[in-house]
C-alpha positions as CSV (number, residue, x, y, z in Angstrom):
1,M,-27.4,-15.4,-70.2
2,D,-28.0,-16.8,-66.7
3,N,-24.9,-16.0,-64.6
4,T,-26.2,-17.8,-61.5
5,P,-23.3,-19.9,-60.1
6,M,-23.7,-23.6,-60.2
7,P,-24.0,-25.2,-56.7
8,Q,-20.8,-26.9,-55.6
9,T,-21.1,-30.6,-54.6
10,L,-20.1,-31.5,-51.0
11,S,-18.6,-34.7,-49.6
12,V,-18.4,-35.3,-45.9
13,A,-15.4,-37.5,-44.7
14,I,-15.7,-39.2,-41.3
15,V,-13.5,-41.8,-39.7
16,A,-14.9,-44.0,-37.0
17,K,-14.4,-46.9,-34.7
18,D,-17.2,-48.0,-32.2
19,E,-19.1,-44.7,-32.5
20,E,-22.7,-45.9,-32.3
21,A,-23.3,-43.5,-29.4
22,N,-22.4,-40.5,-31.5
23,L,-22.7,-41.3,-35.2
24,A,-26.5,-41.0,-35.8
25,R,-26.4,-37.4,-34.5
26,T,-23.4,-36.5,-36.7
27,L,-24.9,-38.0,-39.8
28,A,-28.3,-36.3,-39.2
29,S,-26.5,-32.9,-39.2
30,V,-25.0,-33.5,-42.6
31,R,-27.8,-35.2,-44.5
32,F,-27.9,-32.2,-46.9
33,A,-24.5,-33.3,-48.3
34,D,-24.2,-34.8,-51.7
35,E,-22.0,-37.6,-50.4
36,I,-21.0,-39.0,-47.0
37,V,-17.9,-41.2,-46.8
38,L,-17.3,-43.1,-43.6
39,L,-14.1,-45.0,-43.1
40,D,-14.4,-47.6,-40.4
41,S,-11.5,-49.2,-38.6
42,G,-12.7,-52.4,-37.0
43,S,-15.9,-51.4,-35.2
44,T,-17.6,-54.2,-33.2
45,D,-20.8,-52.2,-32.4
46,R,-23.5,-50.8,-34.7
47,T,-21.3,-48.1,-36.3
48,V,-21.3,-49.5,-39.8
49,E,-25.0,-50.4,-39.7
50,I,-25.9,-46.9,-38.6
51,A,-23.8,-45.4,-41.4
52,R,-25.3,-47.6,-44.1
53,A,-28.8,-46.8,-42.9
54,A,-28.0,-43.1,-43.4
55,H,-26.9,-43.9,-47.0
56,A,-23.2,-43.3,-46.3
57,T,-20.6,-44.9,-48.5
58,V,-18.7,-47.2,-46.0
59,Y,-15.1,-48.3,-46.4
60,E,-13.3,-50.6,-43.9
61,E,-9.6,-50.3,-43.4
62,T,-7.1,-51.0,-40.7
63,W,-6.4,-48.1,-38.4
64,Q,-3.3,-46.2,-39.6
65,G,-3.2,-43.4,-37.1
66,F,-5.3,-40.3,-37.0
67,A,-3.8,-38.3,-39.8
68,A,-3.3,-41.2,-42.3
69,T,-6.8,-42.6,-41.7
70,K,-8.4,-39.2,-42.2
71,N,-6.4,-38.6,-45.3
72,S,-7.5,-41.9,-46.7
73,A,-11.2,-41.0,-46.1
74,I,-10.6,-37.6,-47.8
75,A,-9.0,-39.3,-50.8
76,K,-12.2,-41.4,-51.3
77,C,-14.4,-38.3,-51.6
78,T,-15.6,-37.2,-55.0
79,G,-17.3,-33.8,-54.3
80,A,-15.9,-30.4,-55.3
81,W,-15.7,-29.6,-51.6
82,V,-14.9,-31.8,-48.6
83,L,-16.1,-31.3,-45.0
84,S,-13.9,-33.4,-42.6
85,L,-15.7,-34.4,-39.4
86,D,-15.0,-36.5,-36.3
87,A,-17.7,-39.0,-35.4
88,D,-18.5,-37.1,-32.2
89,E,-19.1,-33.7,-33.9
90,E,-22.2,-32.2,-35.3
91,L,-23.1,-29.1,-37.3
92,T,-25.5,-26.6,-35.7
93,P,-28.6,-25.8,-37.8
94,E,-27.1,-22.4,-38.4
95,L,-23.9,-23.8,-39.7
96,Q,-25.7,-26.2,-42.0
97,G,-27.6,-23.3,-43.5
98,E,-24.4,-21.2,-43.8
99,I,-22.5,-24.0,-45.7
100,K,-25.5,-24.6,-48.0
101,A,-25.7,-20.9,-48.8
102,L,-21.9,-20.7,-49.3
103,L,-21.8,-23.6,-51.8
104,S,-24.7,-22.3,-53.8
105,S,-22.5,-19.2,-54.5
106,N,-19.0,-18.9,-55.8
107,P,-16.9,-19.1,-52.6
108,A,-14.2,-16.5,-52.4
109,V,-11.6,-18.7,-50.8
110,D,-10.5,-22.3,-51.0
111,A,-10.8,-23.4,-47.4
112,Y,-12.7,-22.4,-44.3
113,F,-12.0,-22.6,-40.5
114,I,-15.0,-23.6,-38.4
115,R,-15.3,-22.5,-34.7
116,R,-15.8,-25.5,-32.4
117,R,-17.8,-25.7,-29.2
118,N,-16.2,-28.3,-26.9
119,L,-18.5,-30.0,-24.5
120,F,-17.3,-31.4,-21.3
121,L,-19.7,-33.5,-19.2
122,G,-22.4,-31.9,-21.4
123,R,-21.4,-28.3,-20.7
124,W,-20.1,-25.9,-23.4
125,I,-16.7,-24.8,-22.1
126,R,-16.6,-21.2,-23.3
127,R,-13.4,-20.0,-21.6
128,G,-9.9,-21.0,-20.6
129,G,-8.7,-21.4,-24.2
130,F,-11.3,-24.0,-25.3
131,Y,-13.4,-21.6,-27.5
132,P,-13.6,-20.7,-30.3
133,D,-11.0,-23.5,-31.1
134,P,-11.1,-22.9,-34.9
135,K,-10.4,-25.9,-37.1
136,L,-9.8,-26.0,-40.8
137,R,-12.4,-28.5,-41.9
138,L,-14.2,-27.3,-45.1
139,F,-12.1,-27.0,-48.3
140,R,-12.0,-27.5,-52.0
141,R,-10.9,-31.0,-52.8
142,A,-8.7,-29.7,-55.7
143,A,-7.8,-26.0,-55.7
144,A,-5.9,-24.7,-58.8
145,N,-2.1,-24.6,-58.4
146,I,-2.3,-25.5,-54.7
147,A,-1.5,-28.8,-53.0
148,P,-4.7,-30.4,-51.8
149,P,-5.3,-30.1,-48.0
150,R,-4.1,-33.0,-46.0
151,F,-3.8,-33.8,-42.3
152,E,-0.1,-33.5,-41.2
153,D,1.5,-36.9,-40.4
154,R,1.7,-36.8,-36.6
155,P,0.4,-39.3,-34.0
156,V,-1.9,-36.9,-32.1
157,H,-3.5,-33.4,-32.4
158,E,-3.4,-33.7,-36.1
159,T,-4.2,-30.5,-38.1
160,I,-4.7,-29.8,-41.8
161,A,-1.8,-28.3,-43.7
162,F,-3.0,-25.9,-46.5
163,D,-1.2,-23.0,-48.2
164,G,-4.2,-21.4,-50.0
165,S,-6.6,-18.7,-49.1
166,T,-8.8,-19.2,-46.0
167,A,-11.6,-17.6,-44.1
168,T,-13.7,-18.4,-41.0
169,L,-17.3,-19.3,-41.0
170,G,-19.7,-17.5,-38.8
171,H,-21.4,-20.4,-37.0
172,D,-20.3,-23.3,-34.9
173,L,-19.5,-27.0,-34.9
174,I,-20.4,-28.8,-31.7
175,H,-17.9,-31.3,-30.3
176,H,-19.4,-33.8,-27.9
177,A,-16.0,-34.6,-26.6
178,Y,-16.2,-36.0,-23.1
179,P,-19.6,-37.0,-21.8
180,T,-18.2,-38.7,-18.7
181,L,-15.1,-38.4,-16.5
182,E,-14.1,-42.0,-17.3
183,N,-14.2,-41.1,-21.0
184,Y,-12.0,-38.1,-20.5
185,I,-9.4,-39.9,-18.4
186,E,-9.2,-42.8,-20.9
187,H,-8.7,-40.3,-23.8
188,M,-6.1,-38.3,-21.9
189,N,-4.2,-41.4,-20.9
190,R,-4.0,-42.4,-24.6
191,Y,-3.2,-38.9,-25.9
192,S,-0.5,-38.3,-23.3
193,T,1.2,-41.5,-24.4
194,L,1.1,-40.4,-28.0
195,G,2.2,-36.9,-27.1
196,G,5.0,-38.2,-24.9
197,E,6.2,-40.4,-27.8
198,L,6.2,-37.4,-30.1
199,L,8.2,-35.3,-27.6
200,A,10.7,-38.1,-27.1
201,A,11.1,-38.6,-30.9
202,S,11.8,-34.9,-31.3
203,G,14.8,-35.2,-29.0
204,K,13.5,-32.2,-26.9
205,V,13.4,-34.1,-23.6
206,S,16.1,-32.8,-21.3
207,R,18.0,-35.3,-19.1
208,S,18.5,-32.7,-16.3
209,W,16.7,-33.0,-13.0
210,P,15.6,-29.3,-13.0
211,A,14.1,-29.6,-16.4
212,F,12.3,-32.8,-15.4
213,A,10.9,-31.2,-12.3
214,C,9.8,-28.1,-14.3
215,N,8.0,-30.1,-17.0
216,V,6.3,-32.6,-14.7
217,V,5.5,-30.4,-11.7
218,L,5.8,-26.6,-12.4
219,L,4.5,-26.5,-16.0
220,P,1.2,-28.2,-15.2
221,K,0.6,-25.8,-12.3
222,L,1.3,-22.8,-14.5
223,T,-1.0,-24.3,-17.2
224,F,-3.8,-24.6,-14.7
225,L,-3.2,-21.0,-13.3
226,W,-3.1,-19.5,-16.8
227,N,-6.2,-21.2,-18.2
228,Y,-8.4,-21.4,-15.1
229,V,-7.6,-18.0,-13.6
230,F,-6.2,-15.6,-16.2
231,R,-8.3,-17.0,-19.1
232,L,-11.4,-17.1,-16.9
233,G,-11.9,-20.9,-16.9
234,F,-13.4,-20.6,-13.4
235,L,-16.5,-19.0,-15.0
236,D,-17.4,-22.4,-16.5
237,G,-18.4,-23.8,-13.1
238,R,-17.6,-27.2,-11.7
239,E,-17.1,-28.6,-15.2
240,G,-14.5,-25.9,-15.9
241,L,-12.6,-26.7,-12.6
242,L,-12.5,-30.4,-13.4
243,L,-11.5,-29.9,-17.0
244,H,-8.6,-27.5,-16.2
245,L,-7.5,-29.6,-13.3
246,Y,-7.3,-32.8,-15.3
247,H,-5.8,-31.0,-18.4
248,A,-3.0,-29.9,-16.1
249,A,-2.5,-33.5,-15.0
250,Y,-2.5,-34.5,-18.7
251,T,0.4,-32.1,-19.2
252,S,2.3,-33.7,-16.4
253,W,1.6,-37.2,-17.8
254,K,2.8,-36.2,-21.2
255,Y,6.2,-35.0,-20.1
256,A,6.6,-37.9,-17.6
257,K,5.9,-40.4,-20.5
258,A,8.3,-38.5,-22.8
259,W,11.0,-38.9,-20.1
260,Q,10.1,-42.6,-19.7
261,A,10.3,-43.2,-23.4
262,A,13.7,-41.4,-23.7
263,R,15.0,-43.3,-20.7
264,T,13.9,-46.6,-22.2
265,T,15.6,-45.7,-25.5
266,R,18.9,-44.9,-23.7
267,Q,18.9,-48.1,-21.7
268,S,18.2,-50.3,-24.8
């Protein structure tokens, strides 16, 4: 009797809006998958055209927030395993080979973390807390007696909740996060608004002047000192300096916007 394990089918789930600058690279890195599901939320560029040319199954839905939209894409997958990707991420050739080898065997666990290389202005940021940045992205679509993996319902920095067995793959995912300063500042402005709203909704925004000054002034400075100096962010050159400087500013913006949102609520 042949005891060779049957290969496990793989679906890739991607959500996108106006990602023509990134999508072809992402799709090229997962062409080995059995199925690619792309959920588009109102693109006005060539995103849908690029996806269909790569033989992806395209769905179009109104944007529901990061977590809900990603969960909707996952729900449309049919493979035994799902790989959840952002449209600005790509698998290294080594990671592609590792996943193919893994799914041709009988995987020992139900979900895998993947280390992520974050690029800022084209440079891999190796220090300051930005690497290895493990993300749970590869998982069985339906593991026995375990709730299926889902992104937690939160407006920003969504993560997958999963109670089953996990491991970490040995090769990396590349995140083409912020190719320009303008792109980074636009993202951080949007993310700080969402993060501020989340803080305000949690009721953790103190009304006291000392707490306000600490969160808006002191905490960003300590964040910069910790990541840039003690976690060796300065070794990542000019790009590292800019990233940690602006990340500290993002922290200040987030708490200031949380205060603003709580203040508006109290006045209404």
